[in-house]
C-alpha positions as CSV (number, residue, x, y, z in Angstrom):
1,X,73.4,84.8,75.9
2,X,74.7,83.1,79.0
3,X,74.5,85.0,82.3
4,X,77.7,85.2,84.4
5,X,77.3,86.6,87.9
6,X,80.4,87.6,89.8
7,X,80.3,87.8,93.6
8,X,82.9,90.1,95.0
9,X,84.2,93.1,93.2
10,X,87.9,93.0,94.2
11,X,90.8,92.2,91.9
12,X,89.7,88.6,90.9
13,X,86.0,89.6,90.6
14,X,86.6,92.6,88.3
15,X,89.1,90.7,86.2
16,X,86.6,87.9,85.7
17,X,83.9,90.4,84.8
18,X,86.1,91.9,82.1
19,X,87.0,88.5,80.7
20,X,83.3,87.4,80.8
21,X,82.1,90.4,78.9
22,X,84.9,89.9,76.3
23,X,83.8,86.2,75.9
24,X,80.2,87.2,75.2
25,X,78.5,86.7,78.6
26,X,75.9,89.0,80.0
27,X,77.7,90.0,83.2
28,X,76.5,91.2,86.6
29,X,78.8,92.0,89.6
30,X,77.5,92.0,93.2
31,X,79.5,92.9,96.3
32,X,78.1,92.7,99.9
33,X,80.6,95.3,101.0
34,X,81.7,98.6,99.4
35,X,83.5,98.5,96.1
36,X,86.8,100.4,95.8
37,X,86.6,103.5,93.7
38,X,89.3,102.2,91.2
39,X,87.2,99.1,90.6
40,X,84.0,101.1,90.1
41,X,85.8,103.1,87.4
42,X,86.9,99.9,85.6
43,X,83.4,98.4,85.7
44,X,81.9,101.7,84.4
45,X,84.5,101.9,81.7
46,X,83.7,98.3,80.5
47,X,79.9,99.1,80.8
48,X,79.4,96.2,83.3
49,X,76.4,96.3,85.7
50,X,77.3,96.2,89.4
51,X,75.9,96.7,92.9
52,X,77.5,97.2,96.3
53,X,76.5,96.7,100.0
54,X,73.8,94.2,98.9
55,X,73.1,90.9,97.0
56,X,70.0,91.3,94.9
57,X,68.7,87.7,94.7
58,X,66.6,88.3,91.6
59,X,69.7,89.3,89.7
60,X,71.9,86.6,91.1
61,X,69.8,83.4,91.3
62,X,69.1,83.5,87.5
63,X,72.8,83.0,86.7
64,X,74.0,80.3,84.3
65,X,77.4,80.4,86.0
66,X,78.8,82.1,89.1
67,X,82.3,83.1,90.0
68,X,82.8,83.8,93.7
69,X,85.8,85.6,95.0
70,X,88.2,83.4,97.1
71,X,87.6,85.4,100.3
72,X,83.9,84.5,100.4
73,X,83.2,81.2,102.2
74,X,80.9,78.5,100.8
75,X,78.8,78.9,103.9
76,X,77.8,82.5,102.9
77,X,74.0,82.6,102.6
78,X,74.0,83.7,98.9
79,X,76.4,80.9,98.0
80,X,74.3,78.3,99.8
81,X,71.2,79.5,97.8
82,X,73.1,79.1,94.5
83,X,74.3,75.6,95.5
84,X,70.7,74.7,96.4
85,X,69.5,75.8,93.0
86,X,72.2,73.7,91.3
87,X,73.9,76.8,89.8
88,X,77.6,76.1,89.1
89,X,79.9,78.2,91.4
90,X,83.6,78.3,90.3
91,X,86.8,80.2,91.1
92,X,88.4,82.9,88.9
93,X,91.3,80.5,88.2
94,X,88.9,77.9,86.8
95,X,87.1,80.5,84.7
96,X,90.2,82.2,83.3
97,X,91.9,78.8,82.7
98,X,89.3,77.8,80.1
99,X,90.1,80.9,77.9
100,X,93.9,80.5,77.6
101,X,96.3,77.9,76.2
102,X,99.3,79.6,77.9
103,X,101.7,77.4,79.9
104,X,100.7,77.6,83.6
105,X,103.0,77.3,86.6
106,X,100.9,77.1,89.8
107,X,102.5,77.6,93.2
108,X,100.8,76.9,96.5
109,X,101.8,76.1,100.1
110,X,101.0,77.5,103.5
111,X,104.1,79.7,103.6
112,X,106.5,81.1,101.0
113,X,104.0,81.3,98.1
114,X,104.5,85.0,97.4
115,X,108.3,84.8,97.6
116,X,108.5,81.7,95.5
117,X,106.1,83.0,92.8
118,X,107.8,86.3,92.6
119,X,111.3,84.7,92.4
120,X,110.0,82.2,89.7
121,X,108.6,85.0,87.7
122,X,111.9,86.9,87.9
123,X,113.9,83.8,86.8
124,X,111.6,83.3,83.7
125,X,111.5,87.0,82.9
126,X,115.2,87.3,83.2
127,X,115.4,84.3,80.9
128,X,113.5,86.3,78.3
129,X,110.2,84.3,78.5
130,X,106.9,86.2,77.8
131,X,105.5,85.7,81.3
132,X,102.9,87.2,83.6
133,X,102.6,87.0,87.4
134,X,99.2,86.9,89.1
135,X,96.6,84.8,91.0
136,X,96.7,85.5,94.7
137,X,99.4,88.2,94.2
138,X,99.2,91.3,92.1
139,X,97.0,91.2,89.0
140,X,94.1,88.8,88.5
141,X,94.7,85.9,86.2
142,X,91.4,86.6,84.4
143,X,92.2,90.2,83.8
144,X,95.5,89.3,82.2
145,X,93.9,86.5,80.1
146,X,91.3,89.1,78.9
147,X,94.2,91.1,77.5
148,X,95.8,88.0,75.9
149,X,99.0,89.5,77.3
150,X,101.2,86.5,78.0
151,X,102.2,83.0,76.7
152,X,103.2,81.8,80.2
153,X,101.9,82.6,83.7
154,X,103.3,82.1,87.2
155,X,100.3,82.0,89.5
156,X,100.3,82.1,93.3
157,X,97.3,79.9,94.3
158,X,95.6,79.9,97.7
159,X,93.6,76.9,99.0
160,X,90.5,79.0,98.6
161,X,91.2,79.5,94.8
162,X,91.9,75.8,94.4
163,X,88.6,74.9,96.1
164,X,86.8,76.3,93.1
165,X,88.5,74.4,90.2
166,X,87.2,71.6,88.1
167,X,89.2,71.4,84.9
168,X,92.0,74.0,85.6
169,X,95.4,72.4,84.9
170,X,99.0,73.5,85.7
171,X,101.8,72.2,83.5
172,X,104.1,72.7,86.5
173,X,102.6,72.6,90.0
174,X,104.5,73.4,93.2
175,X,103.5,72.7,96.8
176,X,106.0,74.3,99.2
177,X,104.7,73.0,102.5
178,X,101.5,72.3,104.3
179,X,101.0,73.3,108.0
180,X,97.8,74.3,109.8
181,X,96.2,77.5,108.6
182,X,92.8,78.8,107.7
183,X,91.3,75.9,109.7
184,X,88.2,78.0,110.4
185,X,87.3,77.6,106.7
186,X,87.9,73.8,106.7
187,X,85.8,72.8,109.7
188,X,89.0,72.7,111.9
189,X,90.0,69.6,110.0
190,X,93.6,69.7,108.9
191,X,93.2,66.9,106.4
192,X,90.5,68.9,104.5
193,X,92.9,71.9,104.2
194,X,95.7,69.6,103.0
195,X,93.4,68.0,100.4
196,X,92.5,71.5,99.2
197,X,96.2,72.2,98.6
198,X,96.6,69.0,96.6
199,X,93.9,70.1,94.2
200,X,96.7,71.9,92.4
201,X,97.7,68.6,90.8
202,X,94.3,67.1,90.3
203,X,94.1,67.5,86.5
204,X,97.8,67.0,85.7
205,X,98.8,64.3,83.2
206,X,102.0,62.3,82.7
207,X,103.4,65.2,80.6
208,X,103.2,67.6,83.6
209,X,105.4,68.2,86.6
210,X,104.8,68.3,90.3
211,X,107.5,69.9,92.5
212,X,107.3,69.4,96.3
213,X,109.2,69.5,99.6
214,X,110.4,66.0,100.3
215,X,111.0,67.1,104.0
216,X,107.4,67.9,104.6
217,X,105.6,65.2,106.6
218,X,102.1,66.1,105.5
219,X,103.1,66.1,101.8
220,X,104.8,62.7,102.3
221,X,101.8,61.2,104.0
222,X,99.4,62.4,101.2
223,X,101.7,61.0,98.5
224,X,101.9,57.7,100.2
225,X,98.1,57.4,100.2
226,X,97.3,58.8,96.8
227,X,98.2,58.0,93.2
228,X,99.4,60.9,91.1
229,X,99.9,61.0,87.3
230,X,102.4,63.8,86.9
231,X,106.2,63.5,87.1
232,X,107.3,64.0,90.7
233,X,110.3,66.3,91.3
234,X,111.1,66.6,95.1
235,X,113.5,69.1,96.8
236,X,115.2,68.7,100.2
237,X,117.6,70.4,102.5
238,X,118.2,67.3,104.5
239,X,119.0,64.5,102.0
240,X,120.6,63.8,98.7
241,X,118.1,62.9,96.0
242,X,118.3,60.7,92.9
243,X,116.1,63.3,91.1
244,X,115.2,66.8,92.2
245,X,116.9,69.7,94.1
246,X,119.2,69.2,97.1
247,X,122.3,70.6,98.8
248,X,125.8,69.0,98.4
249,X,129.0,70.7,99.7
250,X,127.0,73.8,100.5
251,X,125.9,74.1,96.8
252,X,122.4,74.0,95.3
253,X,122.2,71.0,93.0
254,X,119.4,70.2,90.5
255,X,119.3,66.7,89.1
256,X,116.8,66.1,86.3
257,X,118.3,64.4,83.3
258,X,121.8,65.1,84.4
259,X,123.3,66.7,87.5
260,X,123.7,70.5,87.4
261,X,125.5,72.6,90.1
262,X,123.5,75.8,90.2
263,X,125.3,77.9,92.8
264,X,126.7,78.1,96.3
265,X,123.9,78.6,98.8
266,X,125.9,81.3,100.5
267,X,125.5,83.6,97.5
268,X,121.6,83.4,97.5
269,X,120.1,86.9,97.7
270,X,117.7,85.6,100.4
271,X,119.1,83.6,103.3
272,X,117.5,81.2,105.9
273,X,116.4,77.6,105.5
274,X,112.9,78.4,104.3
275,X,114.3,80.7,101.6
276,X,116.7,78.0,100.4
277,X,113.6,75.8,99.9
278,X,111.8,78.6,98.0
279,X,114.9,79.1,95.8
280,X,115.0,75.3,95.1
281,X,111.4,75.3,94.0
282,X,111.8,78.4,91.8
283,X,115.1,77.2,90.2
284,X,113.6,73.8,89.5
285,X,110.8,75.4,87.5
286,X,113.3,77.5,85.6
287,X,115.4,74.5,84.8
288,X,112.4,72.6,83.5
289,X,111.6,75.5,81.3
290,X,115.2,75.6,79.9
291,X,116.4,78.8,81.5
292,X,120.2,79.0,81.3
293,X,122.1,78.2,84.5
294,X,124.0,81.5,84.5
295,X,120.7,83.4,84.3
296,X,119.2,81.4,87.2
297,X,122.3,82.1,89.3
298,X,122.5,85.8,88.6
299,X,118.7,86.3,89.2
300,X,118.8,84.4,92.5
301,X,121.9,86.4,93.7
302,X,120.1,89.7,93.1
303,X,116.6,88.8,94.4
304,X,115.9,90.7,97.6
305,X,112.5,89.3,98.6
306,X,109.0,90.7,98.9
307,X,107.4,93.5,100.9
308,X,106.1,92.5,104.4
309,X,108.1,89.3,104.5
310,X,111.0,89.7,107.0
311,X,111.5,93.1,105.4
312,X,114.2,95.2,107.2
313,X,112.7,98.7,107.7
314,X,115.2,100.8,109.6
315,X,117.9,100.7,112.3
316,X,117.3,103.3,115.1
317,X,119.7,103.6,118.0
318,X,121.3,100.3,116.8
319,X,117.9,98.5,117.0
320,X,116.7,96.8,113.8
321,X,112.9,97.0,113.0
322,X,111.6,94.1,110.9
323,X,108.3,94.0,109.1
324,X,107.0,90.4,108.8
325,X,103.3,91.4,108.5
326,X,102.7,88.6,105.9
327,X,103.2,86.1,108.7
328,X,99.5,85.4,109.2
329,X,100.0,81.9,110.8
330,X,102.1,80.2,113.4
331,X,104.5,78.4,111.0
332,X,105.4,81.7,109.2
333,X,106.2,83.3,112.6
334,X,108.2,80.2,113.5
335,X,110.5,81.0,110.5
336,X,110.8,84.6,111.6
337,X,111.7,84.0,115.2
338,X,114.1,81.2,114.2
339,X,116.0,83.7,112.0
340,X,116.4,86.3,114.9
341,X,120.0,86.6,116.1
342,X,119.6,89.2,118.8
343,X,117.2,89.7,121.8
344,X,113.8,90.4,120.2
345,X,110.7,92.5,121.1
346,X,108.0,90.6,119.3
347,X,104.7,92.3,118.2
348,X,102.1,89.6,117.7
349,X,98.3,89.2,117.5
350,X,95.2,89.8,115.4
351,X,92.4,87.4,114.3
352,X,93.3,83.9,115.5
353,X,92.4,81.2,112.9
354,X,92.6,78.3,115.3
355,X,96.3,78.8,116.2
356,X,98.3,76.5,118.4
357,X,101.2,78.6,119.7
358,X,102.9,75.7,121.5
359,X,105.5,75.1,118.8
360,X,106.8,78.6,119.3
361,X,107.6,78.2,123.0
362,X,111.2,77.0,122.7
363,X,112.0,79.9,120.3
364,X,110.2,82.5,122.5
365,X,112.1,81.2,125.5
366,X,115.4,81.5,123.7
367,X,114.9,84.8,121.6
368,X,112.1,87.0,123.0
369,X,112.6,89.5,125.8
370,X,109.2,91.2,125.6
371,X,105.9,90.6,123.8
372,X,103.5,93.3,122.6
373,X,100.0,92.0,121.8
374,X,98.4,93.9,119.0
375,X,94.9,92.7,118.7
376,X,91.4,92.9,120.2
377,X,91.5,89.4,121.8
378,X,95.0,88.5,123.2
379,X,93.9,86.1,125.9
380,X,95.4,83.0,124.2
381,X,98.8,84.6,123.5
382,X,99.0,85.9,127.2
383,X,98.1,82.5,128.6
384,X,100.6,80.7,126.3
385,X,103.6,82.9,126.9
386,X,102.9,84.6,130.2
387,X,105.2,82.2,132.1
388,X,108.2,82.5,129.8
389,X,108.4,86.2,129.1
390,X,108.6,88.8,131.9
391,X,107.0,91.7,129.9
392,X,103.7,91.3,128.0
393,X,102.0,94.5,127.0
394,X,98.6,95.0,125.2
395,X,97.8,97.7,122.7
396,X,95.2,98.2,120.0
397,X,97.1,100.6,117.7
398,X,100.2,100.2,115.6
399,X,101.7,103.5,116.7
400,X,101.2,102.4,120.3
401,X,102.9,99.1,119.6
402,X,105.9,100.7,118.0
403,X,106.3,103.4,120.7
404,X,106.2,100.7,123.5
405,X,108.7,98.6,121.5
406,X,111.0,101.6,121.3
407,X,111.0,102.0,125.1
408,X,111.6,98.3,125.7
409,X,114.7,97.9,123.5
410,X,118.4,98.2,124.2
411,X,121.1,98.7,121.7
412,X,121.6,95.7,119.5
413,X,118.0,94.4,120.0
414,X,115.5,93.7,117.2
415,X,111.8,94.7,117.0
416,X,109.9,92.1,115.0
417,X,106.3,92.5,113.7
418,X,105.3,88.9,113.0
419,X,101.7,88.6,114.0
420,X,100.9,84.9,113.4
421,X,97.3,86.0,112.9
422,X,95.1,87.6,110.3
423,X,94.8,91.3,110.4
424,X,91.1,92.0,110.0
425,X,90.4,93.1,113.6
426,X,92.4,96.4,113.3
427,X,93.6,96.6,109.7
428,X,92.2,96.3,106.2
429,X,94.7,93.5,105.4
430,X,98.3,92.4,106.1
431,X,99.7,95.0,103.6
432,X,97.9,97.8,105.5
433,X,99.2,96.4,108.8
434,X,102.8,96.3,107.4
435,X,102.6,99.8,106.0
436,X,101.3,101.2,109.2
437,X,104.2,99.5,111.0
438,X,106.7,101.0,108.6
439,X,105.1,104.5,108.9
440,X,105.1,104.3,112.7
441,X,108.8,103.3,112.8
442,X,109.7,106.2,110.5
443,X,108.0,108.6,112.8
444,X,110.0,107.5,115.9
């Protein structure tokens, strides 16, 4: 019996353990931190051996195969020991992909992955396809494959998940954009991060499809330097295309075999340039999979977005509070600030992943009346924006940040939580940060 060791007992780890056991592996799960109670219950229910707050080398280094959770870097000591021993270390996506012949739609990009994956899933589900949504969002791919639940999957894929694939293949792959993020995991080399994103198409053949943003300079550069086998379908908000998705007379057009007018962009449920691009990517997937045009249009008109992404929380004293906690990099915050139409009190900060805030300067100059730094190390933010904003305040609690924001606003202003940073200094994750923001606003 082959031995499968799973490192990390979160959603992807526990899903992999369940699938491994079902496929006849002897399974052991090891987590260096604490395992959440709900995952402990699942592991006990499936009679899978596990440990927490340690890595027992005698139980790990005898593995035939190891799945490491995406959050664990390759430089982690236990991973280095596995690599030295020549033991194969893969990602959950790779493991699960080898036990399903479902049609796979993989979506990656620095920003917009969750919105686009959720919208794509809605389009296919509304089109009555048997489809599951997972990967970096919601349920683990492996857990769903173990249940043999779906014939089609829409998967949000992070660069960390793509780093660990060998044979995994998407029938339809989407890259939304590539801008600097997670550079701390890629030796501060942007080209390595971009190459990780492009692994999404690495096993595609001539019968597969690659949907991408034709306006993105990094994507264009990579495509000019590399051959790809799959059929390329670009989308653009700046130019008319011979093939792909574009805008003509304020309408969203998709041109594959013939030209189809999908809908006026003014009727999209989500507005803003980046959301038009997300809608283009999702509707192109749906068109390839033969979803009716009327269904696509109705679904996109009713789609209201995802939690923690430019989510309107409440209006208090005519001040709008917006939760954009999912903005964990500078580019995501650029979109958020760009969409502000009233004077803004901006709550920013957290764990900096090698951020360059310079591109935000024009927007901060134009839109931001005060900055509240919510992090343990705010020096970079203060030195970058100190000269263009009169008021910069530091705090290390969400309640404190929201109370300060309340005092700094006038009627008609906006309070925007868009941190441009990871959340791990003060919060469990970006969801925890966003929920704490919403709770604090409701307590005002």
